MMTF fields as JSON, N, C-alpha, C and O atoms, coordinates in Angstrom:
{
  "mmtfVersion": "1.0.0",
  "mmtfProducer": "UNKNOWN",
  "numBonds": 435,
  "numAtoms": 436,
  "numGroups": 109,
  "numChains": 1,
  "numModels": 1,
  "chainsPerModel": [1],
  "groupsPerChain": [109],
  "chainIdList": ["A"],
  "bondAtomList": [4, 2, 8, 6, 12, 10, 16, 14, 20, 18, 24, 22, 28, 26, 32, 30, 36, 34, 40, 38, 44, 42, 48, 46, 52, 50, 56, 54, 60, 58, 64, 62, 68, 66, 72, 70, 76, 74, 80, 78, 84, 82, 88, 86, 92, 90, 96, 94, 100, 98, 104, 102, 108, 106, 112, 110, 116, 114, 120, 118, 124, 122, 128, 126, 132, 130, 136, 134, 140, 138, 144, 142, 148, 146, 152, 150, 156, 154, 160, 158, 164, 162, 168, 166, 172, 170, 176, 174, 180, 178, 184, 182, 188, 186, 192, 190, 196, 194, 200, 198, 204, 202, 208, 206, 212, 210, 216, 214, 220, 218, 224, 222, 228, 226, 232, 230, 236, 234, 240, 238, 244, 242, 248, 246, 252, 250, 256, 254, 260, 258, 264, 262, 268, 266, 272, 270, 276, 274, 280, 278, 284, 282, 288, 286, 292, 290, 296, 294, 300, 298, 304, 302, 308, 306, 312, 310, 316, 314, 320, 318, 324, 322, 328, 326, 332, 330, 336, 334, 340, 338, 344, 342, 348, 346, 352, 350, 356, 354, 360, 358, 364, 362, 368, 366, 372, 370, 376, 374, 380, 378, 384, 382, 388, 386, 392, 390, 396, 394, 400, 398, 404, 402, 408, 406, 412, 410, 416, 414, 420, 418, 424, 422, 428, 426, 432, 430],
  "bondOrderList": [1, 1, 1, 1, 1, 1, 1, 1, 1, 1, 1, 1, 1, 1, 1, 1, 1, 1, 1, 1, 1, 1, 1, 1, 1, 1, 1, 1, 1, 1, 1, 1, 1, 1, 1, 1, 1, 1, 1, 1, 1, 1, 1, 1, 1, 1, 1, 1, 1, 1, 1, 1, 1, 1, 1, 1, 1, 1, 1, 1, 1, 1, 1, 1, 1, 1, 1, 1, 1, 1, 1, 1, 1, 1, 1, 1, 1, 1, 1, 1, 1, 1, 1, 1, 1, 1, 1, 1, 1, 1, 1, 1, 1, 1, 1, 1, 1, 1, 1, 1, 1, 1, 1, 1, 1, 1, 1, 1],
  "groupList": [{"groupName": "MET", "atomNameList": ["N", "CA", "C", "O"], "elementList": ["N", "C", "C", "O"], "formalChargeList": [0, 0, 0, 0], "bondAtomList": [1, 0, 2, 1, 3, 2], "bondOrderList": [1, 1, 2], "singleLetterCode": "M", "chemCompType": "L-PEPTIDE LINKING"}, {"groupName": "LYS", "atomNameList": ["N", "CA", "C", "O"], "elementList": ["N", "C", "C", "O"], "formalChargeList": [0, 0, 0, 0], "bondAtomList": [1, 0, 2, 1, 3, 2], "bondOrderList": [1, 1, 2], "singleLetterCode": "K", "chemCompType": "L-PEPTIDE LINKING"}, {"groupName": "ALA", "atomNameList": ["N", "CA", "C", "O"], "elementList": ["N", "C", "C", "O"], "formalChargeList": [0, 0, 0, 0], "bondAtomList": [1, 0, 2, 1, 3, 2], "bondOrderList": [1, 1, 2], "singleLetterCode": "A", "chemCompType": "L-PEPTIDE LINKING"}, {"groupName": "GLY", "atomNameList": ["N", "CA", "C", "O"], "elementList": ["N", "C", "C", "O"], "formalChargeList": [0, 0, 0, 0], "bondAtomList": [1, 0, 2, 1, 3, 2], "bondOrderList": [1, 1, 2], "singleLetterCode": "G", "chemCompType": "PEPTIDE LINKING"}, {"groupName": "GLU", "atomNameList": ["N", "CA", "C", "O"], "elementList": ["N", "C", "C", "O"], "formalChargeList": [0, 0, 0, 0], "bondAtomList": [1, 0, 2, 1, 3, 2], "bondOrderList": [1, 1, 2], "singleLetterCode": "E", "chemCompType": "L-PEPTIDE LINKING"}, {"groupName": "VAL", "atomNameList": ["N", "CA", "C", "O"], "elementList": ["N", "C", "C", "O"], "formalChargeList": [0, 0, 0, 0], "bondAtomList": [1, 0, 2, 1, 3, 2], "bondOrderList": [1, 1, 2], "singleLetterCode": "V", "chemCompType": "L-PEPTIDE LINKING"}, {"groupName": "ARG", "atomNameList": ["N", "CA", "C", "O"], "elementList": ["N", "C", "C", "O"], "formalChargeList": [0, 0, 0, 0], "bondAtomList": [1, 0, 2, 1, 3, 2], "bondOrderList": [1, 1, 2], "singleLetterCode": "R", "chemCompType": "L-PEPTIDE LINKING"}, {"groupName": "ILE", "atomNameList": ["N", "CA", "C", "O"], "elementList": ["N", "C", "C", "O"], "formalChargeList": [0, 0, 0, 0], "bondAtomList": [1, 0, 2, 1, 3, 2], "bondOrderList": [1, 1, 2], "singleLetterCode": "I", "chemCompType": "L-PEPTIDE LINKING"}, {"groupName": "SER", "atomNameList": ["N", "CA", "C", "O"], "elementList": ["N", "C", "C", "O"], "formalChargeList": [0, 0, 0, 0], "bondAtomList": [1, 0, 2, 1, 3, 2], "bondOrderList": [1, 1, 2], "singleLetterCode": "S", "chemCompType": "L-PEPTIDE LINKING"}, {"groupName": "LEU", "atomNameList": ["N", "CA", "C", "O"], "elementList": ["N", "C", "C", "O"], "formalChargeList": [0, 0, 0, 0], "bondAtomList": [1, 0, 2, 1, 3, 2], "bondOrderList": [1, 1, 2], "singleLetterCode": "L", "chemCompType": "L-PEPTIDE LINKING"}, {"groupName": "ASN", "atomNameList": ["N", "CA", "C", "O"], "elementList": ["N", "C", "C", "O"], "formalChargeList": [0, 0, 0, 0], "bondAtomList": [1, 0, 2, 1, 3, 2], "bondOrderList": [1, 1, 2], "singleLetterCode": "N", "chemCompType": "L-PEPTIDE LINKING"}, {"groupName": "GLN", "atomNameList": ["N", "CA", "C", "O"], "elementList": ["N", "C", "C", "O"], "formalChargeList": [0, 0, 0, 0], "bondAtomList": [1, 0, 2, 1, 3, 2], "bondOrderList": [1, 1, 2], "singleLetterCode": "Q", "chemCompType": "L-PEPTIDE LINKING"}, {"groupName": "TYR", "atomNameList": ["N", "CA", "C", "O"], "elementList": ["N", "C", "C", "O"], "formalChargeList": [0, 0, 0, 0], "bondAtomList": [1, 0, 2, 1, 3, 2], "bondOrderList": [1, 1, 2], "singleLetterCode": "Y", "chemCompType": "L-PEPTIDE LINKING"}, {"groupName": "ASP", "atomNameList": ["N", "CA", "C", "O"], "elementList": ["N", "C", "C", "O"], "formalChargeList": [0, 0, 0, 0], "bondAtomList": [1, 0, 2, 1, 3, 2], "bondOrderList": [1, 1, 2], "singleLetterCode": "D", "chemCompType": "L-PEPTIDE LINKING"}, {"groupName": "PRO", "atomNameList": ["N", "CA", "C", "O"], "elementList": ["N", "C", "C", "O"], "formalChargeList": [0, 0, 0, 0], "bondAtomList": [1, 0, 2, 1, 3, 2], "bondOrderList": [1, 1, 2], "singleLetterCode": "P", "chemCompType": "L-PEPTIDE LINKING"}, {"groupName": "TRP", "atomNameList": ["N", "CA", "C", "O"], "elementList": ["N", "C", "C", "O"], "formalChargeList": [0, 0, 0, 0], "bondAtomList": [1, 0, 2, 1, 3, 2], "bondOrderList": [1, 1, 2], "singleLetterCode": "W", "chemCompType": "L-PEPTIDE LINKING"}, {"groupName": "CYS", "atomNameList": ["N", "CA", "C", "O"], "elementList": ["N", "C", "C", "O"], "formalChargeList": [0, 0, 0, 0], "bondAtomList": [1, 0, 2, 1, 3, 2], "bondOrderList": [1, 1, 2], "singleLetterCode": "C", "chemCompType": "L-PEPTIDE LINKING"}, {"groupName": "PHE", "atomNameList": ["N", "CA", "C", "O"], "elementList": ["N", "C", "C", "O"], "formalChargeList": [0, 0, 0, 0], "bondAtomList": [1, 0, 2, 1, 3, 2], "bondOrderList": [1, 1, 2], "singleLetterCode": "F", "chemCompType": "L-PEPTIDE LINKING"}, {"groupName": "HIS", "atomNameList": ["N", "CA", "C", "O"], "elementList": ["N", "C", "C", "O"], "formalChargeList": [0, 0, 0, 0], "bondAtomList": [1, 0, 2, 1, 3, 2], "bondOrderList": [1, 1, 2], "singleLetterCode": "H", "chemCompType": "L-PEPTIDE LINKING"}, {"groupName": "THR", "atomNameList": ["N", "CA", "C", "O"], "elementList": ["N", "C", "C", "O"], "formalChargeList": [0, 0, 0, 0], "bondAtomList": [1, 0, 2, 1, 3, 2], "bondOrderList": [1, 1, 2], "singleLetterCode": "T", "chemCompType": "L-PEPTIDE LINKING"}],
  "groupTypeList": [0, 1, 2, 3, 1, 2, 4, 5, 1, 6, 7, 2, 6, 4, 6, 7, 8, 7, 9, 9, 10, 11, 2, 9, 1, 5, 12, 6, 13, 12, 14, 15, 9, 2, 13, 6, 12, 5, 13, 9, 2, 6, 6, 9, 8, 0, 6, 12, 1, 5, 6, 7, 14, 1, 14, 15, 6, 9, 9, 7, 16, 6, 1, 16, 1, 6, 9, 0, 7, 14, 3, 17, 8, 2, 6, 5, 6, 5, 6, 11, 6, 6, 4, 14, 18, 7, 5, 17, 19, 16, 9, 6, 16, 3, 6, 5, 1, 6, 7, 9, 9, 6, 6, 5, 3, 1, 3, 9, 19],
  "groupIdList": [1, 2, 3, 4, 5, 6, 7, 8, 9, 10, 11, 12, 13, 14, 15, 16, 17, 18, 19, 20, 21, 22, 23, 24, 25, 26, 27, 28, 29, 30, 31, 32, 33, 34, 35, 36, 37, 38, 39, 40, 41, 42, 43, 44, 45, 46, 47, 48, 49, 50, 51, 52, 53, 54, 55, 56, 57, 58, 59, 60, 61, 62, 63, 64, 65, 66, 67, 68, 69, 70, 71, 72, 73, 74, 75, 76, 77, 78, 79, 80, 81, 82, 83, 84, 85, 86, 87, 88, 89, 90, 91, 92, 93, 94, 95, 96, 97, 98, 99, 100, 101, 102, 103, 104, 105, 106, 107, 108, 109],
  "secStructList": [7, 7, 7, 7, 2, 2, 2, 2, 2, 2, 2, 2, 2, 2, 2, 2, 2, 2, 2, 2, 2, 2, 2, 2, 2, 2, 6, 6, 6, 7, 2, 2, 2, 2, 2, 2, 2, 2, 2, 2, 2, 2, 2, 2, 2, 2, 2, 6, 6, 7, 7, 7, 7, 2, 2, 2, 2, 6, 6, 5, 7, 6, 6, 6, 7, 7, 5, 7, 7, 5, 6, 6, 6, 3, 3, 3, 3, 3, 3, 7, 1, 1, 1, 7, 3, 3, 3, 3, 3, 3, 6, 6, 6, 7, 7, 3, 3, 3, 3, 3, 7, 7, 3, 3, 6, 6, 3, 3, 7],
  "xCoordList": [43.612, 42.449, 41.699, 42.306, 40.412, 39.6, 39.187, 38.781, 39.298, 38.913, 37.395, 36.745, 36.837, 35.402, 35.021, 35.884, 33.704, 33.213, 33.688, 34.085, 33.647, 34.053, 35.519, 35.895, 36.338, 37.775, 38.026, 38.867, 37.306, 37.457, 37.057, 37.738, 35.947, 35.498, 36.487, 36.717, 37.066, 38.047, 39.27, 39.778, 39.733, 40.89, 40.543, 41.363, 39.336, 38.912, 38.879, 39.34, 38.329, 38.303, 39.707, 39.97, 40.602, 42.003, 42.636, 43.295, 42.436, 43.018, 42.427, 43.139, 41.132, 40.485, 41.099, 41.403, 41.277, 41.875, 43.293, 43.664, 44.077, 45.455, 45.453, 46.216, 44.6, 44.545, 44.143, 44.728, 43.148, 42.697, 43.733, 43.896, 44.434, 45.516, 46.632, 47.171, 46.978, 48.012, 47.564, 48.372, 46.279, 45.759, 45.944, 46.312, 45.689, 45.886, 47.353, 47.674, 48.239, 49.67, 50.234, 51.04, 49.822, 50.426, 49.668, 50.107, 48.549, 47.701, 48.434, 48.287, 49.215, 49.865, 50.836, 50.88, 51.61, 52.602, 52.045, 52.407, 51.166, 50.636, 49.115, 48.617, 48.366, 46.909, 46.285, 45.276, 46.865, 46.32, 46.471, 45.612, 47.555, 47.765, 46.78, 46.259, 46.535, 45.56, 44.173, 43.434, 43.819, 42.519, 42.438, 41.378, 43.539, 43.583, 43.377, 42.651, 44.019, 43.852, 42.396, 41.863, 41.762, 40.353, 39.493, 38.573, 39.785, 39.035, 39.187, 38.208, 40.407, 40.638, 39.897, 39.319, 39.916, 39.215, 37.71, 37.063, 37.154, 35.73, 35.392, 34.377, 36.238, 35.996, 36.042, 35.221, 37.001, 37.071, 35.797, 35.246, 35.335, 34.142, 32.911, 32.05, 32.828, 31.684, 31.79, 30.797, 32.993, 33.167, 32.888, 32.243, 33.376, 33.22, 32.087, 31.934, 31.285, 30.11, 30.48, 29.875, 31.489, 31.957, 31.755, 32.13, 31.167, 30.953, 32.241, 33.007, 32.463, 33.583, 33.158, 32.048, 34.017, 33.641, 33.244, 33.76, 32.327, 31.768, 32.813, 32.704, 33.824, 34.814, 35.485, 35.818, 35.682, 36.283, 35.276, 35.627, 34.019, 32.986, 32.809, 32.496, 33.008, 32.878, 33.941, 33.741, 35.071, 36.177, 36.156, 37.055, 35.149, 35.05, 33.832, 32.718, 34.057, 32.971, 32.044, 32.504, 30.747, 29.792, 29.577, 29.073, 29.957, 29.748, 30.949, 30.798, 32.143, 33.322, 34.143, 35.109, 33.772, 34.415, 35.9, 36.703, 36.252, 37.644, 37.765, 36.774, 38.986, 39.261, 39.061, 39.544, 38.344, 38.138, 38.946, 38.539, 40.083, 40.943, 40.68, 40.912, 40.2, 39.949, 41.205, 42.28, 41.048, 42.165, 42.849, 43.534, 42.683, 43.301, 42.244, 42.229, 41.37, 40.361, 38.943, 37.975, 38.821, 37.496, 37.517, 38.525, 36.391, 36.208, 35.264, 34.256, 35.577, 34.749, 34.296, 35.117, 33.001, 32.439, 31.46, 30.801, 31.375, 30.386, 29.321, 29.628, 28.078, 26.964, 25.98, 25.819, 25.323, 24.38, 22.929, 22.022, 22.693, 21.326, 20.444, 20.879, 19.211, 18.235, 18.823, 18.679, 19.477, 20.157, 21.656, 22.081, 22.468, 23.924, 24.362, 23.948, 25.2, 25.666, 27.033, 27.457, 27.712, 29.002, 28.762, 28.047, 29.363, 29.208, 30.558, 31.517, 30.632, 31.818, 31.528, 30.509, 32.409, 32.256, 33.451, 34.594, 33.193, 34.258, 34.725, 33.914, 36.022, 36.552, 36.791, 37.148, 36.603, 36.768, 35.467, 35.436, 34.386, 33.117, 32.051, 31.036, 32.256, 31.308, 30.211, 29.33, 30.238, 29.207, 29.261, 30.34, 28.09, 27.983, 27.443, 26.449, 28.104, 27.677, 27.437, 28.32, 26.257, 25.93, 25.803, 25.178, 26.407, 26.334, 25.717, 26.284, 24.563, 23.829, 24.502, 24.889, 24.637, 25.165, 23.976, 23.188, 23.843, 22.707, 23.105, 24.248, 22.16, 22.415, 22.261, 21.276, 23.258, 23.198, 23.54, 24.67, 22.567, 22.815, 23.053, 22.24, 24.173, 24.488, 25.355, 25.349, 26.101, 27.031, 26.503, 25.39, 27.316, 26.983, 27.836, 28.959, 27.309, 28.12, 28.157, 28.786],
  "yCoordList": [-19.006, -18.425, -17.567, -16.757, -17.744, -17.055, -15.675, -15.523, -14.677, -13.32, -13.167, -13.776, -12.35, -12.099, -11.143, -10.566, -10.979, -10.113, -8.677, -8.025, -8.192, -6.805, -6.597, -5.568, -7.58, -7.486, -7.51, -6.765, -8.356, -8.448, -7.125, -6.646, -6.535, -5.26, -4.143, -3.266, -4.169, -3.148, -3.227, -2.207, -4.446, -4.646, -4.198, -3.571, -4.519, -4.114, -2.59, -2.036, -1.898, -0.431, 0.144, 1.115, -0.471, -0.029, -0.177, 0.742, -1.318, -1.57, -0.648, -0.179, -0.387, 0.539, 1.924, 2.581, 2.357, 3.667, 3.747, 4.746, 2.7, 2.669, 2.729, 3.491, 1.928, 1.907, 3.268, 3.727, 3.908, 5.194, 6.29, 7.171, 6.245, 7.212, 7.026, 8.004, 5.781, 5.506, 5.965, 6.459, 5.799, 6.238, 7.743, 8.208, 8.5, 9.949, 10.306, 11.241, 9.565, 9.858, 9.584, 10.366, 8.49, 8.089, 8.6, 8.369, 9.285, 9.651, 10.474, 10.221, 11.446, 12.343, 11.6, 11.872, 10.67, 9.941, 8.69, 8.374, 7.986, 6.712, 6.664, 5.993, 7.355, 7.36, 5.975, 5.692, 5.108, 3.755, 2.962, 2.142, 3.197, 2.5, 3.01, 2.233, 4.308, 4.883, 4.305, 4.01, 4.143, 3.552, 2.103, 1.644, 1.398, 0.01, -0.031, -0.886, 0.897, 0.962, 1.257, 0.674, 2.149, 2.467, 1.236, 0.95, 0.507, -0.706, -1.742, -2.369, -1.919, -2.872, -2.444, -3.278, -1.144, -0.643, -0.884, -1.282, -0.649, -0.889, -2.368, -2.711, -3.235, -4.678, -5.114, -5.922, -4.582, -4.899, -4.451, -5.184, -3.246, -2.735, -3.581, -3.785, -4.07, -4.91, -6.296, -6.852, -6.843, -8.194, -8.265, -9.202, -7.267, -7.298, -6.414, -6.201, -5.894, -5.078, -3.92, -3.718, -3.173, -2.003, -0.798, -0.832, 0.261, 1.457, 2.255, 2.378, 2.791, 3.704, 5.038, 5.501, 5.666, 6.932, 8.003, 8.028, 8.881, 9.875, 10.767, 11.005, 11.272, 12.099, 11.36, 11.971, 10.057, 9.268, 9.004, 9.02, 8.761, 8.495, 9.683, 9.508, 10.894, 12.085, 12.123, 12.751, 11.455, 11.487, 10.325, 10.21, 9.473, 8.339, 8.546, 8.737, 8.507, 8.693, 7.477, 6.335, 7.731, 6.627, 5.953, 4.832, 6.627, 6.05, 5.219, 4.048, 5.82, 5.098, 4.47, 3.755, 4.725, 4.122, 4.475, 3.67, 5.67, 6.105, 7.287, 7.925, 7.564, 8.649, 9.996, 10.21, 10.904, 12.25, 13.229, 13.591, 13.652, 14.6, 15.981, 16.185, 16.938, 18.276, 18.86, 18.877, 19.336, 19.911, 18.93, 19.35, 17.638, 16.625, 15.835, 15.833, 15.171, 14.347, 14.8, 14.111, 15.962, 16.483, 18.007, 18.639, 18.569, 20.014, 20.294, 19.604, 21.291, 21.631, 23.078, 23.974, 23.299, 24.641, 24.854, 23.919, 26.097, 26.467, 27.278, 28.278, 26.855, 27.519, 28.07, 27.518, 29.173, 29.826, 29.702, 30.119, 29.144, 29.048, 28.234, 27.246, 28.664, 28.061, 27.951, 28.863, 26.855, 26.651, 26.619, 26.093, 27.161, 27.065, 25.598, 24.821, 25.234, 23.853, 23.791, 24.728, 22.659, 22.4, 21.386, 20.402, 21.631, 20.727, 20.088, 20.784, 18.763, 17.992, 17.375, 16.705, 17.59, 16.979, 16.078, 16.535, 14.805, 13.86, 14.157, 14.184, 14.381, 14.716, 13.48, 13.608, 12.295, 11.064, 10.637, 10.314, 10.635, 10.143, 11.23, 11.024, 12.375, 13.476, 13.469, 14.329, 12.537, 12.469, 13.713, 14.186, 14.236, 15.427, 15.013, 14.291, 15.474, 15.198, 16.539, 17.397, 16.719, 17.969, 17.722, 16.755, 18.613, 18.522, 19.811, 20.89, 19.696, 20.847, 21.415, 20.673, 22.732, 23.41, 23.939, 24.728, 23.52, 23.942, 25.135, 25.248, 26.004, 27.172, 26.776, 26.154, 27.152, 26.939, 28.279, 28.754, 28.883, 30.203, 31.209, 31.335, 31.931, 32.945, 32.404, 32.958, 31.334, 30.824, 29.6, 29.14, 29.086, 27.855, 26.72, 26.942, 25.498, 24.332, 23.356, 22.304],
  "zCoordList": [21.457, 22.085, 21.062, 20.363, 20.981, 19.992, 20.508, 21.66, 19.635, 20.01, 19.933, 19.084, 20.826, 20.815, 19.7, 19.039, 19.495, 18.429, 18.605, 17.639, 19.829, 20.085, 19.735, 19.175, 20.068, 19.779, 18.268, 17.765, 17.557, 16.1, 15.449, 14.543, 15.913, 15.355, 15.669, 14.836, 16.85, 17.227, 16.316, 15.851, 16.067, 15.185, 13.758, 13.087, 13.301, 11.955, 11.84, 10.843, 12.87, 12.86, 12.803, 12.094, 13.562, 13.59, 12.205, 11.719, 11.582, 10.259, 9.201, 8.313, 9.293, 8.36, 8.5, 7.505, 9.726, 9.979, 9.417, 8.8, 9.629, 9.119, 7.593, 7.0, 6.958, 5.493, 4.92, 3.939, 5.529, 5.004, 5.232, 4.388, 6.365, 6.599, 5.581, 5.062, 5.296, 4.297, 2.908, 2.121, 2.612, 1.315, 1.143, 0.064, 2.206, 2.13, 1.93, 1.196, 2.581, 2.487, 1.097, 0.594, 0.473, -0.8, -2.026, -3.153, -1.834, -2.97, -4.022, -5.218, -3.595, -4.556, -5.477, -6.677, -4.926, -5.718, -6.394, -7.527, -5.694, -6.199, -6.048, -5.144, -6.906, -6.751, -6.888, -6.242, -7.715, -7.872, -6.577, -6.252, -5.835, -4.565, -3.509, -2.71, -3.517, -2.586, -2.845, -1.905, -4.117, -4.447, -3.973, -3.546, -4.047, -3.561, -2.047, -1.54, -1.324, 0.128, 0.497, 1.442, -0.239, 0.019, -0.237, 0.531, -1.307, -1.618, -0.502, -0.097, -0.009, 1.087, 2.354, 3.05, 2.649, 3.837, 3.709, 4.679, 2.531, 2.31, 2.482, 3.089, 1.952, 2.086, 3.547, 3.982, 4.303, 5.732, 6.443, 7.264, 6.122, 6.801, 6.471, 7.326, 5.237, 4.869, 5.499, 5.971, 5.502, 6.027, 7.526, 7.997, 8.276, 9.729, 10.225, 11.428, 9.282, 9.616, 10.541, 11.594, 10.111, 10.848, 9.942, 8.77, 10.473, 9.664, 9.542, 10.497, 8.354, 8.157, 8.764, 8.501, 9.571, 10.215, 9.193, 8.076, 9.589, 8.672, 7.998, 6.795, 8.719, 8.014, 6.854, 5.839, 7.002, 5.922, 4.817, 3.637, 5.194, 4.188, 3.253, 2.076, 3.773, 2.937, 1.851, 0.811, 2.079, 1.128, 0.134, -0.698, 0.212, -0.711, -1.603, -1.116, -2.916, -3.88, -3.835, -3.835, -3.798, -3.729, -5.078, -5.138, -6.158, -7.48, -7.927, -8.275, -7.918, -8.418, -7.288, -7.557, -6.023, -4.842, -4.73, -4.258, -5.163, -5.078, -4.137, -3.781, -3.744, -2.815, -3.503, -4.615, -2.836, -3.366, -2.522, -1.418, -3.044, -2.351, -2.945, -4.136, -2.141, -2.67, -3.315, -2.714, -4.543, -5.28, -6.211, -7.144, -5.985, -6.841, -7.599, -8.829, -6.872, -7.537, -7.201, -7.523, -6.552, -6.22, -6.233, -5.918, -6.603, -6.552, -5.392, -5.234, -4.588, -3.436, -3.582, -3.776, -3.49, -3.589, -2.442, -1.987, -1.984, -0.974, -1.688, -2.337, -1.573, -2.252, -1.225, -0.137, -1.596, -0.693, -1.156, -0.436, -2.334, -2.849, -1.918, -1.327, -1.8, -0.886, 0.503, 1.318, 0.774, 2.059, 1.803, 0.774, 2.699, 2.509, 2.518, 3.379, 1.553, 1.479, 0.808, 0.133, 1.011, 0.383, -0.729, -0.539, -1.892, -3.032, -3.334, -3.67, -3.215, -3.592, -4.958, -5.127, -5.935, -7.252, -7.51, -7.486, -7.756, -8.08, -9.497, -10.423, -9.677, -10.992, -11.854, -13.025, -11.299, -12.077, -12.731, -13.918, -11.948, -12.489, -12.595, -13.26, -11.96, -12.05, -11.008, -11.041, -10.097, -9.057, -8.176, -7.82, -7.83, -6.996, -5.635, -5.544, -4.581, -3.216, -2.53, -2.517, -1.966, -1.285, 0.208, 0.642, 0.988, 2.441, 2.948, 2.779, 3.564, 4.051, 5.294, 6.197, 5.332, 6.51, 7.298, 6.776, 8.525, 9.344, 10.201, 10.644, 10.42, 11.259, 12.728, 13.125, 13.515, 14.96, 15.588, 15.479, 16.24, 16.816, 15.707, 14.792, 15.787, 14.783, 13.662, 12.563, 13.911, 12.908, 12.193, 12.447, 11.301, 10.579, 11.109, 11.563, 11.053, 11.434, 10.302, 10.414]
}
């Protein structure tokens, strides 16, 4: 019996999630294996046209396509210039990613 499109996408999302979770677990001991898991997850998302969830996308460098773990392969800084923002710097390729923090009420989000 052939699975429908929705079922195929659900399975792809599940597999992507599993691969990215495994990448986080093995990164410290086997960084090359974690990079392979990220590559497989990206290929699945492209093949089945499924978006990688935003929290995971923040941890993948757009230039070298590798996992950016704060403290290991990425530097994270909070800056207040102009608008408050977070700066992620990939320590492998040097790419800088800025995430703007918007004011909501009295606090920042």
